N, C-alpha and C positions, 0 to 999 in steps of 0.2 A: 388452418382453422376456418370452420364455416358456421356462420350465424345466420338467423332470419334477419333480412334486411330491416324489418321494423325494430327488432332487437339491437341490431347494430347500430341504428338510428340514434335510439335512446342511449346506448353506450357513448356514442360520439357526443351527443348534448351534454351528457354529465361530465365526461372528460373535457370537453370545451370549457364548461362553466368553472371546473376545478382549476384548470391551467390559467384562465383568465384571471381568477380570484387570487392566484398566486403572486399578483403584482406584475407578472412579465407584461412587456408591451404587447397591444393587440395583434399586431402584425406578426411579430415572432411566435406568439402562442398559436395563432392560426396555421402558420408553416410548420410548426412542430407537430401539432395535432394531424395535419394533413400527411406528413411524412410517416408518422407512426402508424396511422391506421391503414394506410396504403402497403406499408411493409409488412403488417400482420395479416390483412384480411385479403389482399388483391392476390390472385393466384400467379399473375404475371407481375409481382411487385417490383422487381428488380428494373424492368422496362419502364413500368410507370413512374417509379422515382427518377429515373435518368431523364424523363420527359419534363419533369418539373420546372427545371430553369427556363425551358422554352415556353411552357404553359404561363408562368409568372410574367415573363416579358411580353407574351402576346396579349395579355390582359392591358398592359400598358402601351400597347401599339394602337392607340385610338386618337384620331386628331382631336376628339371633342374634349379629351382631357386636358387640352392646353388651356381651356377655360378655366379650370380650377385654380392654377397659379396665378393666372392673371386676375380673377376676382379677388383672391386672397392679397395680392399686390395692392389692388385698388383699396380694399379694406385696411391694410397695414398703413397705407399713406394717409387715410383719413384718421386713424386711430393714433397715429403719431403727431398729430396737431390739436389745436383747441377747437377743432370743429365741433366736437361734443358739447364743450362749454358754451359756444357761440348759438348752437343749436337749442340748447336748454334755455339760454337766456332770451331768444328770440320768442319760443313758445310762452315762457313765463310771462313776458310782457304782453302778449296778445291775450293770454288767459288768465290774468292776475284777478279779474271780476268774477269769474265762473265759481260756483260753490265747488270747493275741493279742487280748486284751479291749479294749485301747485302740483298736486298728485296727477292730475289730468294732463298737465305740461310735461311732467316727468315721463309718463307713459308716451305720449306722442314723441317726445324727444327720443325715447328708446326705440320706438317703432322706426322713425326715420333713420337714426343712426345705424341701428343693427342691419337695416336694408342696405346702407351705405358701406357697412364694415364686413356684414356677413358673419360677424363673431359674437356670439353671446357674452362670453367673457370680457371682450374689449368693450362692449356696450355698458355692461354693468359697472365697469371701472371708470369709463369716461363719464357717463351721466351720474353714476352714484356719488362720486367724489365731489360734485356740487350740489347735487339734489338732495342727498340725505341729511347733510348738515343744515341746508336750508329749509327743508320741511320740519325738522326737529326744533329749528328755530322758531318756526311759525306754529308750534304747538301740535304738530301730528305726532301720534304714538310711534315709538321706535319700530312696532311691528309693521305698521302701515308704510313708513318710510322706506324700510329695508325691503318688505315684502313686494312692493310695487316696482321697484327697480329691478329685484331679482326676476319677477314674471315678465316685465317689460323687455328685459334683455333676451327673452326665448324667441320673441317675434321674427328675429332675423333669419331663422332657418325656414320660415314659410314665406315671408313677403319677399317678392323677387327684387333684384337677382339673388338667388339662394344657392350656395355651393351644395347644401344638402340634396336640393332638387336635382341639381347636375348629377350628383352621385347616383341617386335613384334613376335618372334617365339613362346613364350609362349601364347600371347594373341590370335594368330591365329592357334596355333596348327600346325605350320610348321616346317621344320628342320632347327635347328640353324646352323649346318655345312653348309647347301647349303645357307642360308642367308648370312654368313660370306662370302663365295665365291662370291655370287652376289654383296655384297659390294665392292669387291676389285677393279675390273676394272673400275667402275664408280667412285671410290675413286681416282684412279690414274688419270682419266680423270679430274676430278676437280682439282687435283695438277697441271696438265699439263696446264689447261686452267688459273689458277691463276697464274702460272709462265709466261706463254705468254703474259699476260697482263701485269704483272710487268716489264717485258724486254720492251715490246712496249710503255708502259707508261713512263718509264725512258728515251727512246730514244726519245719520242714525247716532254717530258719537258726539255730534256737537263739537267736534275737533277741528283743529286747524285755525289759521289766521289769527292767532293771539295778537300778532303785531298788525297795525293797519296797513293792508296792502298798498304798494307804491302805485301812484297814478302816473301812468305814462301818456305823453302826448302822442299824435299821430305821427309825429315826425320820429319820435323816439322808437316807436313801434316798427315803421318801415326801415328806419336806420339798421335795426337789429337783424334784418334780413339780407344785407348786402353781402356778408360773408358766407351765407347759408346757401342762397339761391344757385350759385355756380355749380356747386356738388349736386343739387337736387335735379338741375339741367342735364347733368351728365347722365345720372339715372334714367331720367325720362328719354334722353337721346339714346341710351344703349336700349332700352325697351322698345323705343320706335324702331330702330335699326333691326332689332331681332324680329319682331313681330311683323314689321313691313316688308321683310324678306330682303332687306338691303345687304345684310350680312350675315354670316353663320355665328353661332354662339361664341366660338374661339376667337372671330375676327372682333366681335363687338366687345369681348371681355378685354382684348388687347388694347383697342381704341380707349375704352372706358379707363383702364388703368393708367395709360399714358396721360389722359386729359386730367384725371384726379391727381397724379403726381405732379403736373405742371401747375395746378391751381394750388396745391399745397406749397409749392416752391414761390408761386407769385404773391399767394394772399398771406401765407403764415410763415415766409420767408425760411422754408425748409431746404436751403441750399448748402449748408455744410456738409462735408463728406461724411462726418461722424454721423449725423442725423440721418442722411440718405443710407448709410451702411446699416443702421438699425432697422430701417425699413426693409431693405432688401434681405437682410439676415433674417429676420422674424418671419418675412413671408416665404423665404425658402425652406425654412425648418418645418414650418407648417404644412407647406405643399409637399415635401418629401414625406413626412408622416402620414398625410392623406393618400398619397399616391402609393406607398408602400403598402397601406392597409388595403387598397384596392387591388394591388397584385396578390397579397396573402389571401384575400377574399376569393380571387379567382382560383387560386389553388384548392382552397377549402370547397368551393362549390365543383370543381373538377374531382376531387375526393368522393364527395357525396354522389356524384353521378356515376363514377367509376364503380361504386359498390353498391349502384341501383338503390341507394337510400332515398334520393329525391323523387324517382319514378315511383316507388313503393308507397311512400308517404301520400304523395299526391293522388295516387289511384285509391288508397286506403281511405283517404278523406272524401274522395269524389263517390265512394260507394256508400257512405254514411247517409242514411235517410234521415237527415235532419233539415230543419228550416234554414233557408241560408241567411237569415238574421241571426239565428242562434250561432250559425258557423262564424259569421262575422263579429258577433260577440266574443267567441272564443279566440278569434285571431287577435282582437283588440285587447284582450286580457293578456295573451302572450306578448304582444308588443308592449304593453305597459310595464309588465314586470321585466322584460328585457331591458327597457330604456331605464329602469332604476340601476341598473348595473353596468350597462355599458354606454359608451357615447354613440350618438345618432349614426355617425358614418358606418361604425361597425355593425349596428344592427341592421341598417338598411343592406348593405353588401351581403351579409350573411342570410338575412331572412327574406328579402324582396325576391329575388329569383326562385325561391322555393314557393312563397306565398302567392305571387301572381297568377301562376296557372291555375291555381285554387280558386283565387278571387274571379279570374275570368271565366272559369267554369260554373261558378255560381251567379254569373250575370251581373257582375258589379263592373264599373267602369274603371279602368287603370289609373287615369288622372284623377278621379275622385278619391281612390284609395290612397294616392299618394299625399293628398291633403290630411286624409285620416291618419295615416302613418305618421306624418310629420308632426301633427298635433300632439299624438302619442309621445314622440320623442321631446317635443316641448315639455311635457309634464316631467319626464325623467331628468331635465336639467334642473328642476326645483324640487326635486324629492330625494330623500336619501335612500341608500348609503352614498351614492356617487354625488348627485346634486351639485354639480360644478358651479352654477350660478350662487348657491348658498354659500360656498366657501370663498368666491370672489368677494361678495358682500361682506363677509365676515373679515375678510382681510383689510378692507379700505375702511370698515366701521367695528374695528375689534372690540369696542365697549358694548356692542349689541350681540347678545348671545346668539349661538347658532340655533336653538330652540325658538327664540324669539322670531328670528328671520324666517324659519320654517312656518311658524303660525301665521306670520303675515302674508305668506305666499299661499297658504292653503285655499283662501277663498277664490284665488286666481287659478289654481288647480280646478276647482269647481266650475270656474268659467270655461275652462278648455274642455272639461266633459260636457258641459252644456252644449258647447260649440259643436263636438262630434256627434251629439244627440240631434242637432239641428241639421247638420249634414247628412245624417242619415235619413231623416224626414224630407229635407229639401235638397237632394244631391245636386239640383241645378245650380246652386251657389257655387259648386266647384266646376260644374261641366259647361255651364252657359257661355261664359266669357271665351274660352278656348274655341267652342264651335262657332260662336258669333264672328271672331276675329280670323281663324284659320280654316274654318268649315268643319263639316263632321268627319270624325276618324273613319277612313276607309279601311274596312275589316280585310 
């Protein structure tokens, strides 16, 4: 059976969406679609299918992939302790007098904790369990309390060290160190926009602080930092080692995971075998899930290339006589819609290898594009129908309706869209730091 590659590409897209919507796991769905289309449309299909196991394992034969389970282990160790509660309490003591200070401190805690854990759901659960009841007690509306935590939890996939950035780097064969640096200032930009909105919204509503804020002494403020600072130093050390050329991403991730685990044992008494087993079990399950998706996405990309779909689509888009910003707008729209239905890792592995040649041909920087893509994925985490963070918040605060959580998160979605626009106008926000630290990219 022969079809035009563009028609075949459309058929692959529709089939993939239908298969993934069926509820099957992303990895298994991609493997089934890849095998099915190679069997039907590759003239040498039996040989192509016979090579699929080797193709899958070849995708996983990359030393850089070791950094993924190590960073996940680091996040699991943090998430299994009271680090989130201590971080929240420390920021609340320092920002108690700021207008909307409780929302601002929750957003700050989300930004730091999500960078430590690398997990949006873990951040929502850890900070939300304390932050949401406290904000509601202080008179903040439920949508503000829930929406701010849901949005704050998304920051971890952009602020380094980010597992999502590692996956993008592996999928596109770009420098993970540069990607971390490219996400730092856009991540800070998002934090500032979120906090600015929180302060303005609190002033506009006249909400919050029904109770008289607790006055903390300088001693109490500094005492709250004792348990938090060691974990922050680990993150700074990991980033210094990575950017200073001291070690590879895999080596820094392994050392960081070991140090965080040791701090969790020393500070939070995480030495019972049962507690350590939970940390290792959860990190292993998440690592295997991500690595299996990476292998399956490699098969999917191999299928697209074998059927000349990737090359034909790239050539077709390259021949379109459209403004490059119109092209980037269409790409952003595609990523936004894809993020509504699929997890960030799946979207990046499926779309980035196809989109990157188009982006480069249009004259865009690949590291700038990584930041824009990731912000699109953040939007997907707080928008239905998937909107994982919305369901996590609903789970820890079941009396707040899902519609209320969504309504509270929408202003932060607008902040993310504004951040993308600002990055388009000032791309140096993403490109300056990597070039300043690691020098210009050698083409």
